[in-house]
N, C-alpha and C positions, 0 to 999 in steps of 0.2 A: 465379785461380780463386778462391783459396782467401781473399783479401784481400777480394775483391769480396763474398763470400758471407757473410764480416765484418761488411762496411758494411751489407749488407740487411737482415741480422741485428740491428742494432745502430740502424738506422734501423726499425723495428719494435718492439722491446724501449722505443725513446725513445715513439712515437705512444702505446703500451700506457703507459706510465708519465702522461703527462698526461692518457689518457682516466680514469686512476685517479684523478689528483688533480682533475679535475675534478668528478667522481663524490663525491670524499669532499668539496671544498667546499661544494659541494648538499646534501649531507645536514647539513652541521653550520649552514649558512644554516637549512633546513627545523628541525631540531632546535632550533635558536637564535628562531624565531618560535615554533615552536609551544611554548614554554615560556612564552611572553607574552601565551598566547588561554585562553580560557574555555575548561573542560573538552569542552564540547559542542560548540565550535565547527566548522564545514564550512567553510574555508576552501581561497584558492589564489591563488597569484601567478603572474603574466606580465611576463616584460618581453621586450623586443625592440626589436634594434641599427637604428635609423631608414638605415642608409647599404644595407644589403645585406637586410634583413628576417628575420635570422637570431633563434630564440628565444635569448634567453641566458639565462635562468631561467624556473622551469616545476616549481612547489610546490606543494603541499598536498594536504588531503585530498578536495576535489571540484572538482577541475582538470572534469569534465565536467559538472558540475553548474550548471544555471542556478540564481544565487544572485540575491536581493535588491538593486542596488547604492545605493539610497538615493538622494543628491541627485546620486552620479556620473548620472545620467538629465539632468542639466542639459549635461555635457558632448554629448549627442546633440542639444539644441536650439540648442546655441550654433551648432555645425557647422550644421545646417537652417538656423537665421535667414541665416548669412554667407553661404552656398550661395545661399539666396533673395535675398538682395541683390544677388549677386553675377550670380545669370544668370537673372534675374527668374524667367518661369514654367514655364522648361523642364525644372520638375525630375523627369518622369522617368511612366511610368507606377502611377497607383497600386496597387500592390500592396504587400502587408506582408511583412517579415523571414520571417515565419514567418504563416501563413496564418491561425493560431488567436489572434494576438498582442493585435489592438483591441479586447478586451473592457473595455466602454463600460454603465454604467447611467445613464443621464440623469439629472442630479439639477441642472437648471436654479438653481432657488433657489441654489444654492451655489458659482456661476460667476459671477465678478465680471465685469462686460462692460468697468468702465473696465481702460486699461494704458497703457504709454508708447506714443507715434508713432513705432515703428523706422524708418518710411520715411524720416525726416530722417536722412541718413547721419549727419551732424555728431554726432546724439546716436546713434546707436545702438554707437559704443564704449562710452561712459560707460555704459551701461546693462546691460552683456553684462559687462562690466569689474566694474560695483558686486553683479551677481546671482551672479557667482562668487567673487569675492571673500569677501563676506559669505553667497554659500547664501540670496538672499531666495526661497522660495518664491513667492511671490507674484507676482514678477514673470516665474519661469519661466512659471509656472503662463499669464499673460497673453501672452508671448511667443506659447507655443504655440496659446491660441484666435486668437490675432491673425492665425499664418501657417496654422492650417488656413483662417479665414475668406477669408485671400487666394486660398488654392490653390482653396478650395471652394466660395466664396462663404459668405453668411450665411444663417443665423442662427451665433454661433460655440458649438462646441462641444470639449467634451475629445475627443470620439471625431474630429472632424476634425482636432483640433491632432496627435493622436497618431498619427491616418495620413497627415499630412504628414511629420512626423518621420520615419517608416516609410518615404515616395515616396523621402528623401534619403539613406537607409541603403541604400536598392536600389540604389542608382547608383555604391555603392563595392564593392571588392572584400574579401567580409566571407564569412567561415563563414555556412551557411547553420542555420534552424531552433534559436541559441544566444542568442537574443532575444524579447522580447515587450515589445511597448513600450504604455503605459496609461494613462501623462500625461507632461507636459512636464518636471514639478518633480521627480518621483521618491517624491513622500508615499506612494505607492499599493504595495503589496505587491505586488500585478499586475504590477510590471513585473519582467523576470527577464532577466541573462545571463550569460552566462560570464566567468570572467575574460580568456580568450583575446581573445573578441568584443571586451568595449573595449581592449584592448591594441591590437588587430588594427584596431580604429576610431582610435584616436589617430595609427597610422600610416598610413593612409590620409590623415586629414586632414594630415598632415604633407608630401602631395603637392598641395596646393592651393594657389591663387597665394593666397590670403586666411589662408594657415597663422601666417604673422606676428601679427596681429591676433588670432588664436584664443588662439595661447599665449600673449599677453601679458594676456588677461581673467583669465589663471588668477594665482592668488596667490604668491609665495613663502615657503617653509618657513621658518617663523622670524622674521617681519619681518611678516607683515600676514594679518587678515581670518581666518577659521576654522583656519587654520594657524601663526596667531601663537605659538604654546604645543604644538607640538608633538614637542617635543623633539627638534627638528635643525634648523639653520640650515645654508642654501647658497641663495644668490641665483640661480643657475644652474638651482635646480631652479623647476619651475612645478606648481602640482600642484592636481586638485580634492579636496576632502573628500565621504562621504558619511556619514549618520547617522540611525539610526531605533534602538528601543527595544532590538530584536535586530541591527540592523547596523552595521558602521561599516564604510567603505571610504578609498581611497585610490588616484588615477589621477592620469598625469601627464604628464610631460617631467625628464629625469634626466640629467646629464654621468657617466659612469666616470672612474677615477681618469686611464686612457690616452686621455682626451679625447673619445672617441665618446658619440652624445647616443641614446639610447635613450626607447622609452615603454614605460610599465605602467602595470599594473594588477594590485589587491590588495584582496581581498573576503571582509568578515568576516560571516556566518552563527549567530547562535546559536540554535536552535530551541527553543523553549519556553523562554528566557532572558532575560537582559536582555544587552546588548555592550558592556562599558566598557570602553575600552582603558587601562587602569591603569597599564603597562607602557610607553605609547607604543610600541607596535609598530610604530605607521603612520613614527614619527620613524627606529625602526631598522632597518625597511626600507632607506630610503632610503640612511643611512648604509650598511648594507652592500651595494646595487647603488652606490653612490658609490666605494666601497672595494674591498676585498679579494675580494665576490663575484662580481666580471666579472673 
């Protein structure tokens, strides 16, 4: 009996030590990232294991805050376009992720009517790949306009495009009330998401039959596009950047040292200031997630 009791105690102690170690690792990671950010930064980082859906990193001082995602919005547009091409018109009921999300002021003179003909499947991948690798705002805006027109009929408007993207998001298992969609490119600050919402979105996309195509539209850090000089190189990662004067962000997919794949979202807003990633914190996020952080 005494031996059995000792074994139980040792088991409890073992798991207690592991819990403390994980907490210490998390605190060290958060402290490291905080040191690279502007003083006034509001930020959040969420990473989720693709195999079991467990959150394996949850850091930052704005975990519950809907942050401006900038060009991470293009990830939502990419998914909506691929899903439309896969399923035709059966996207779902015309509802939004958040009842107040589609805030739209019609400025028709600023809406470009021309755009890529993505109804041709052989052109679709090239268009999406170029858009995400180089963060083409005009392409993303036109794709959302086309999507809205196909879904709700002419004329093309930003409102219809945002509504079509929201229709697609509502077909996924995502946390409610954590996203606002205003346009397809991410230029508008009315776009708002939590880091958890974006990470969960990427997990849901990984379940789709077209996930391989979606993933391959994203650039590889250190090798191409907007992440060529991000301070980290790993061709296994596929990520998308976001940047405005007061925003920088990164989201996508990567692999930990133990070989498991994860989705992650990292969003930094600097209210009343300029967001400059001088310390390559986005590269540091990938390095830490790929190594000792998980």
